[in-house]
C-alpha positions as CSV (number, residue, x, y, z in Angstrom):
1,M,0.0,0.0,0.0
2,P,1.4,3.5,-0.9
3,T,2.7,5.6,2.0
4,W,0.4,8.4,1.1
5,V,-2.5,6.3,2.4
6,W,-1.1,6.6,5.9
7,M,-1.0,10.4,5.4
8,V,-4.7,10.2,4.9
9,V,-5.1,8.4,8.2
10,Q,-2.8,11.0,9.9
11,N,-5.0,13.8,8.6
12,R,-8.1,12.2,10.0
13,D,-6.3,11.8,13.4
14,R,-5.3,15.4,13.4
15,A,-8.8,16.4,12.7
16,A,-10.0,14.4,15.6
17,A,-7.4,16.0,17.9
18,S,-8.4,19.4,16.7
19,L,-12.1,18.7,17.5
20,Q,-11.2,17.5,21.0
21,Q,-9.3,20.8,21.6
22,A,-12.2,22.9,20.3
23,V,-14.7,21.1,22.5
24,A,-12.4,21.4,25.5
25,R,-12.1,25.2,24.9
26,G,-15.9,25.5,24.6
27,G,-15.9,27.1,21.2
28,A,-19.2,26.0,19.7
29,E,-18.4,27.4,16.2
30,A,-14.9,25.8,16.2
31,A,-16.3,22.5,17.4
32,E,-18.9,22.5,14.7
33,F,-16.2,23.2,12.1
34,G,-14.1,20.4,13.6
35,R,-17.0,17.9,13.4
36,I,-17.5,18.7,9.7
37,W,-13.7,18.5,9.0
38,L,-13.5,15.2,10.9
39,A,-16.4,13.8,9.0
40,E,-14.8,14.8,5.6
41,R,-11.5,13.2,6.6
42,Q,-13.2,10.0,7.8
43,A,-15.0,9.8,4.5
44,V,-11.7,10.0,2.6
45,V,-10.2,7.3,4.9
46,D,-13.2,5.1,4.2
47,R,-13.0,5.6,0.4
48,V,-9.3,4.9,0.3
49,G,-9.8,1.8,2.4
50,T,-12.5,0.6,0.1
51,S,-10.5,1.2,-3.0
52,Y,-7.6,-0.8,-1.6
53,G,-9.8,-3.4,0.0
54,V,-8.4,-2.9,3.5
55,D,-9.7,-1.7,6.9
56,L,-7.7,1.4,7.9
57,P,-7.5,2.3,11.5
């Protein structure tokens, strides 16, 4: 599997960490943006995993 695939996973993980920070700070607008960003990153991980026939973490 190409190494760029793991970069996709790292992007998703960074989005999750950013969302946790926004929620901890209590920023509703930032948290909502974080949820949207995380959902988009997760969709990319799912598509990549499907196209390679693997379950990515």
